[in-house]
N, C-alpha and C positions, 0 to 999 in steps of 0.2 A: 148399580148400573152394570149390565152385562157388557162383554167385549163387543158383541154385535151392535148393541145400542150405542156404545162408545164410538164404534167405527162410523155409524150413521150420522152421529152428531159431530159437527165441525167446531173445534175449539181454536181460537186464535187469540194470541196475546196482544191486546190493543189497549193497554193501560187500564183505565177505570171501567171500560166497557164490559169486561167479563170478569171482574175481580171476584165476583161471588162464586165462580166456578173454576176458572183457570188460575193457578198460582205461578206456573212457570212453563215456558215453552222453549225448546232448544233443539236444534239439529246437531247430531253428533255422529261419530263413527265408531263402530264396534269392530275390533280386530280379533279374529279367531285363528289361533295357531293349532293346526292339526298334526298328528304324527306323520312323519315323512317330510316335514318342512312345508306343507301346504299352508298358505296364508290366505284367508278369506276376509275381505273388508266389506262391511255392510254400512250403508248410510241409513240412519233412522231419524225419525222425528219423535222426540219424547215430550209428552205433556203431563204435567202434574196438576191435579185438581183436587178440590176439597171432597172428602168422602162423605157419604150420607150417614154412615154408621158412626156413632159418637166415639167408639173405642179406638178408631183408627184416625189419626190426624190428617193423613194424606193418602191418596191412591195414585198409582202410576199406570198409565196406559200409553202404549207406543205402537205406531203403525210403521212397518218397515217399508222403505221406498223401493226395495228390490228383493227378489229371491227368497224371502223367508218372512216370518212374522213373530211378534211377541204373542204368546198364547195365554191369555187371561190377564185381567187386571190384577195387579198385585198391591196389597195394602202394606204400609210400613208402620209398625207400631212404635218404632223407636227413633226414627229419623225426623229431625226438624227440617225447616225450610232450607237450611243451608247444609244439610248433611248429604252424604252420598246415598243414592238410592239404586235399586237394581230390580231386575225382573228375570223371569225364566224365558230363555231364548230357544226356539226350535228352528233349526235349519232344515227346511224341506229337502234341500238338495243333498245334504249329508246325513240327516237323521240323527244328529247328535243333540244331546241335552247339554246346554252350556250356561253356566252362571255368568251373566254379563253385568258389569257395573257401569252405571251411567250417572244420571242426576247432574248436579252442578259441575262435576269435574269433567264431563264430556268424554273424551276418548279413554277407553280401557282395553287392556289385553285380556281376553277371556281364556281360561284354561279349561280344556275339554277332557272328559274321561276317555279312557282307551276303549271301553266297551260300548258297542251299539246298544241302544235301549229300544226294544220293540215297543211300538206305541208312542215313541217320542217322550214328551214331558209328562205324559199321563201316568207313568209308573210312580207309585207312591214313594219308594225309597229314593229314587232320583230327585223327586221334588223335595223331600226332606233334606237331602244332601245340599241341594242348591239353596234351599231356604236358610240352612245353617251358615253357608258361606255368605249369603246376603246379609243376615243379621249381624254377622261378625264385622263385615265391612261397614254397615250402618253404624255400629257401635264405635268404630274407630273415629268416625266423624271427619269433617274436613272444613277448614276455615275458608270462607269466600270473602275476599277483599273487595271493598267498594271505594270508589273515588269519583271525583268529577272528571279527572283526566288521568289516563294511564299512559306512562311512557315506557317503552321497551328499549332498554339500553342506556347505561349510565356513563357513556363516553363524552366526547366533545359536545355534540349537539344536544344530547340528552341532558347534560348538565346545564347548558345555557337555557334550554326550554324550561327545565324544572325551576331554575332560579327566577325567571320572569313570571311564571305562573304562581309561584309562592308569594312573590311580592304583590301580585294582583289579588290574592286572597283565595285562590282555588285550592281545593282538596286534591292533592296530587299523590299518586302512587307510581313508583318506578320499579320495574323488574329488571334485575341485572344477573346474568348467569355466573359471573365471576364474583370475587370478593373484594373487600377494601385492601388496597396494597399497603404493605408495611415498609416504610423507607429503610428500616434497619435490615431488611432482607436484600436490598439492592446490592449487587456484587461489586460496585465501583470501589468500595473500601477494602476489597480483598485482592490479593495478588493474582488470584485465579480468574479475575473478572473476564479476561479475554477468552478463556476456556469455557466459562459458564455462558458466555454470549453465543456459543456454538451449540448449546444444548438446553440447559434449564432456562436460559434467558434469550433463546432464539426468537426471532420475530415470527417464525413459521409455527402455526399450531400443530402441524404434522410432526415437526422435529421436537417441539417442546413437550407435547403430549400431556398437558396438565388435565386434571379432572374437569376443570371449567371449560376447557377447549372442546370444540367440535372438529372432527376431521374434515378435510377438504380433498376431494378427488381432483388433483391437478395434473393427472397423467397427460391429458390432452391440452395442456396450457403451456405456452412458451415461457410464461412468467409465473412463479410460485407466489400465491397470495400471502401477505404478512399482516398479522393483526394480533390483538391482545384482548382477552376477556377479563374485565374487572372494572371497578369504579375508576373512572378516568379513561377507560378504554385504551385504544392504541396510543393515546397521548402519553401514557406511562412509558412507552418505548420509542416514541418518535424522536426525531433529532431536534425539534424546536424551531426549525426554519419557518418563517412566518410571512412569506410574500403574499401579495394579493394578485388576483387575476388582473390583467391589463385591459384597458377599454376595448381593444380589438378582439379580445377573447369572447366578448358577448355578441360579436357581429361577424362571425366567420363566414356564414353564407353570403352576406351582403358584400363583404370585402374580397373573399377568395373563391366563392362559388362552390364551396364544399360544406358538408355537414349541415348544421342548422343554426339560425340565430336564437339566442335566448329571448324569453318574453320580458326581460328587463335589461337595463343598461348599467354600466359602471356607476353612473351618477345616482341610480336608485339604491345601490348597495353601499356607496361611500360613507354615509353617516353611520351605518351599522359596522363597517370596517373600523371606523375610528372609535366607536364605543367598545367593541370587543378588544381592540388594542389596549384600551385603558383597563378593561376588566381582567385581562390576562397578564398585564404588565409587560408590554412589548418594548424592547430596546432597539434603538435604531437612530438614523440621522435623517432629518427632513430634507426636502429639496431634491430628491432623486429625479433626474431628468427623464427617467423611463416612465414616470407616473404623473398624472395630473396634480395640480396644487391641492393642498389640503392640510389638515392638522398634522403636526409633527408627532412622532411616537412619544409616549409619555415619559420614557426613560432614555438617557443618552446611549450611544452605541457601545457594544462590547469591544474589547481590544481586538484589533485585527492581527496582532502578532507579527513575527518576522516573515512568515509566509505570505500574509496578506499585504504587507508593505512591499515585499519584493514583487508580487504580481501586479500591484497597483502601479508601481513605477514602470513595469513592462507595458502595461496597457496605456499608460500615458504616452510612452514612446510610439506605440502603435496607433494611437488615436482612437482606442476602443473604450467602450463604456465599462465602468466599474463603480461600485458603491458599497459602503458598509451595509451588510445585510441586516434586514429587520429580523429579530429573533424573539421568540416567546421565552426568553431567558433573562433573568434580572441582572442588570448592570449596577443596580443600587437597591437598597432595601425598599420594599413595596408591600403595603398592606399586611405587615407582619411576617413577610417572607424574607429570607436572607439572599444576598446576591451570589452569583456564580463564582465558584472557587477554581474553575478550569480543570475539573477532574478529567475531562475528555472521554467520559463513558456515558453520555446522555442516552444512548439507545439501549441501555440496560437499567433504566430508572435513575433518577437524580436523587441521591441521598441527602443533598443539601436542601432540596425543595425549591431551588432557584428556577428550574424549568417548569413552565406552566403546564398544568393538567387539571382537569375539572375536579379531581379528588381533593385538590388544594384550593382552587380558585372559586369554585361554585357550589360544590356539594355540601361543605360544612355549613354555609349560610342557608342553603336551601333546606337542609334537614332541621336546622334551628328554626326556620320559618314554618315548619310543619309538614314538609314533604316526607312521605314514608318511602324509604329506599330499602327494598327487600333484595338482599344478595343471595346467591345460590339459587336463583329462580330462572330456570331455562324455559323459555316460551316455545311451545310447539305450534300453536296456530291462533289466529284471530277468530273470535266467536261472533256470530251474526244473528240479527233478529229477522223475523219474517218479513219486515218491511225494508230490508236492504241496508240496515245500519249496523255498524259495529257495536257490540255490547261488552267487549272486553277481550280477555285472552286466557287460554289454558296454559298452565305451566307446571313443571315438575321440580321437586326439591332434590337435593343430593341423596336423601334417604329413599328415594323412589316414590314418594307420595305425590299424588297429582292434585292440583288445586285450580281454582278459577279466580280471576280478578275481573270485576265488573266496573265499567266506567261509561260516561256519556260521550267521551272523546278518547280516541286511541292515537298515540303518536309513535311511529316507528323510528328508532334512531339506532339501528343495529348494524350499520355500515352496508356497503353496496354488494356484499355477499350475504350477510345475515338477513337483511330486509327482504330481498326477493326469495330467499329460502323460506322464511315464515309465510309470505304471501302465497307461494306455490304449494306449501304444505297445508294451506288453508282451503284447498280445493274441496268441492262438494258437488252434489248433483246440480245445484243452482249455479255454482261457479266451477265448472269442470276443468278449466284451464288455470285455476288459481284465483285468488281474490284480487280485485281491482285490476283485472287483466283483460278487459274488453278490447283493448288495443293490441293485445298479443305481445306487448313490449316489456312486461315484467321479466327481469333477468337478462334482457337483451341490451346491446350497445355497451357492454362492459369495456371500460377504459382503465389502463393501469400505468401509464407513463413509461414507455421503454427507456431504459437507463444505460448509460455508458460511463466509464471512469477512465480518465487519462492521467497518468502519473509521470512526473518529471524527476530525474535524479540529479542531485547537486553535490558539489564537493564540500560545501560548508555544512556544519551542524546547525539546522534551522529550528531545532526543538519542535518539529512538526507533529510530534505525538501529543502535544499539549493544546488544551483549549476546548471551547464548546464545539460540538460536532456539527450543528446545523449548517452554518456558513460563516466564514470570516468576512468575505466580500462576495458579491454577486455580480454577474455580467449578463446584460441583455442586448449585447451588440448585434446578435443575429436572431433576435426573437421574432421579428415580423417577417412576413412573406416576401420573398424575392423570387419571382418565377424563373429568373435566369439560372437558379440553382438546381432546377429539376424536381422540385417538390414544393409543397405549400406548408405554411406555418413554420414554427421555429422551436427554440429551446432556451431554457435558463441554465446558466452555469453557477455552481456553488463551490466555493473553496473551503475545504474542511480538513481537519487533522487526518493524519494517515495511520494512526494506531500505534500501540505500544510494542514491546518486545515479542510477546507471543503472537500477536497478529502479524508481525513481520516474519516470524519464523515458520508459521503454519500455512497450509494452503488456504486461500488460493494465491496469496502474494508470493509464497515460496515455491509455487508449482507443486508437482507431485513428488519430487525428490527432496524431502525435507532435510534429511540427515546426510552427512558425508564430509569429506575433507574441506569442502568450500562453505560449510555451514556458517562459521563465524564471519567469514568475509561477506557472506550474503547479508547477515544481520547488520554489519557495519554499513553496508551499502544502503539498506532500507531504513533503519531506525533513525528517525529525526532528520534525515537528509533527503526526504521526498516531499513533493507537493502534488496534490491531486485536484483536478477539476471533476466534479460530479455533474453529469449532463442529464437534465430531465427533458425528454422530447415530448412534444404534443402528440397525443394519441387520438386519431380521428375515430369517431364512432362507427361501428360496423355491427349490424344486427346478428351476424354469425358468431360474434364474440359474446358469450352469454354465460349466465349462471342457471343451472337446472338443479333438480334434486336427483340423487342417486339411490334407487331402491335397494341396491346391493350393499350400500355403506350407510351405517347409522352411527349416531353418537352413543354415549353410554346409557342414554335414556331410551334408546330405540327409535329416535326421531330421524327420518331420512336426512342424510348429510348433503351439502351442496357439491355440485360437480361443475368445474370450469372448462369451457372450451374457448381457447383464446389463441389467436395467431397474430404475430406482428406483421402488419401490412407493408407493402413495398414503399409507400411514402415514408413510413417511420424508419425503415432501413436506410433509405437515401438521406433522410434528415440526420440520422445519427452518424453516418459516414462523413457527411460534410462537417458536422460539429466536432467530431473527433479530430479531423484534420486541422480545424481552426484552433482547437484547444492545444494540440501539439505545437502549432505555430506560436501560441501564447507562451507556453512553457519554454520553448527554445529561445524566445525573445528575453525571457527572464534568466537565461544562462544555464538551462538544463543541458547536461552532456549526453543524456540518453532519455528516451521516453518509452512508455509501454501503455497499451490500451486494452481495456476489457469492454466489449460492446455487447449489448443485449444481455445483461447480467440476469440470470434466472432468479436468484433470490433478491428481488428488488420490488416486489409487488405491494408496497405500502399504500399506494394511492389508488384506492378502489372506488370507481366512479361510474355513474351513468345508467344503472340498471332499472331505475324507475323515473325516467327523464321527465322534466317539467315541460309544459307547453300550453297553448291556448286551445288546441284541437284535441278532443278526447280520442279521435281515431289515430292520432300520431303521438300521443303522450299519455303518461300515467297519472300525473298530478298537475295542478295549476302552478302558477308562479309562487304561491305561498305554501306549496307542498300538500295541498288538499287533493285527495283522490277524486278523479272525475266520476268514478263509479260508486264510491262509498263516501257520502258527504261528511261524515264525522271521523274519517280515517285520514291521518296525515303522515307524510314521510319527511323527516327533517335531518337527513344525513347526506353523504356524498352520492347516494343513488340518484338524486334529482338533477345532477349536472347534465347539461345539454351537450357541451363539449368539455374537454379536459383542460384546455390551456396547456402551458408548459411549465407550470410552477407547482410547488407544494400546495395542497388544497385546504389545509386545516383552517386557515384564516377565513377563506371563503365559506367553508362549511358552517363555521360558527356564526358568521355574519348573516348567512341565509337563514339559519335557525332562529336567530334573534328577530329578524324581519318577519319570519313566518309566525312565530309564536305571539309577537305583539299584534299582528293582524288578527290572529285568532282571538286574542283578548279584547281587542277593540270591537270586533264584530260578534262577540259572544251571544248577543241577544238574537242574532239571525241564524245562529248555528243549529242545525237539525240534530236532535239527539233521540235516543230510543225512549219510548214511553215509560 
């Protein structure tokens, strides 16, 4: 078949309909890098069909959707159905002859020759050079993974989804850009752990700079995003605080006239809260008056210590709420894990394994149940079929090799920065604004919980450096809206340890003048003699706060990095000012002779939420209440991106409960699920 004949004939991948002719059809992007830094991106549709001549197993024909074309059908004598294929590419605009790799792996970067070739690809030597490059790439080959369900991200929600799918008998593949964490590497057992927390074990990927991390442009963000890449995700470095959203958090529009209501209520999620509590091994005390009645946490509360007891007595005198905080940290042995030994270094990994993270609680059993977890697999984009369904994802390995994973259902669990990054990087002529983005809301409505810290100084040694970091006790006294305060919504307070000797000595607690004649007195004042309230303020959604992609910044694989635009709004500023004043009052009631406050702390962006919000209307939301995309029926989001509002509490408990609810709905309705042919 000639190229002209091929162009006249329309091939379409429709399952069995054209199996005799078409073997594979895929839209892909070819990236050409020219001398002088010029980058040209071409969208092409490649179709692989059976050749008529016996000596060639397949032929390749592609029609370019803009500005240039593939010149002649190319037969591949060595590549199988799953191997990389290529063709000779002629750019009419630039006149270069370019070897372009395509096939199953999708996006490739083409390297062009420096010399212009008169007559384009019809020069014999250039054709031979391109053909040699082609056959070399074909010979290298490329594995193409296949599964029923593809999960992108092995963190909190990815682990929950994988475990449920494995139990239901699905063939599951998970792609994770990081590696399995090694508890022996965690710095809590080393004297330098507080120094390592500021660099190697920082929560910021920009500070940490590991190979598995991607950079984030946060220059235009008031808060720096914090996250961790690896099996277990950011749970490896989170504090373990495990509160739930309160009933009012699901009805903010109805109650306070701002933001939006969720398409579900607390009662819809409560059974899943209770089940994830059991799965993660949550410690706590039942009967908290801030919450509706329900099952008690599976384990007793952790010790609240001297600082918790002191603040509890103060709140009793003030008549304010307090309660032993629910923590995803073991107070007793549970499912083969040992209880907390009070290292006080939860946010640099728990060497004891007492703090719950899915690398301990979910992934071992999921892998034993048949789930394939591929680490060191960085996803660049979601692949689509011609009928508007997701067919899998393209990913790159640490050695620079590109691969494809095919699946009938794709689940994104990459956090509220990583998920919109992948969707926006999946743009194409059919989806110019990114995938699943007909609403224009992918990446918008970013929420991060503005954070403040109020510290009280006491005469007595309270050993306040010791204990689990999440929260000894929690306070919800000022959580609900009171319009007389001049703002809406509220905040949760968490009482946590105040750090060891190096944390007391180094900025920011010690200010900018770390050394000097008053250094030892400063340490005596801070170490073990301070109590701090951490204040998580509700962050109302704003479409101007968003995640986009930065064409000028890429990760080590050349994939465009995310860029954050985030500004703390006036409501949040007033909210934090009020809560800082009340927390100061609380500490003074406990006997503090001095207090200090840090408000709107920059490095506090752990709680990344809202960038693919759920809802019932496709015009005003990205996914439905079960995380299914309105635009792509077999594409799901099961991470913090789906939050409609942020609440004023740590979100991991809600993220995992939502993921369990969503994946079980997917399993229950699997027979109605649309999948690619």
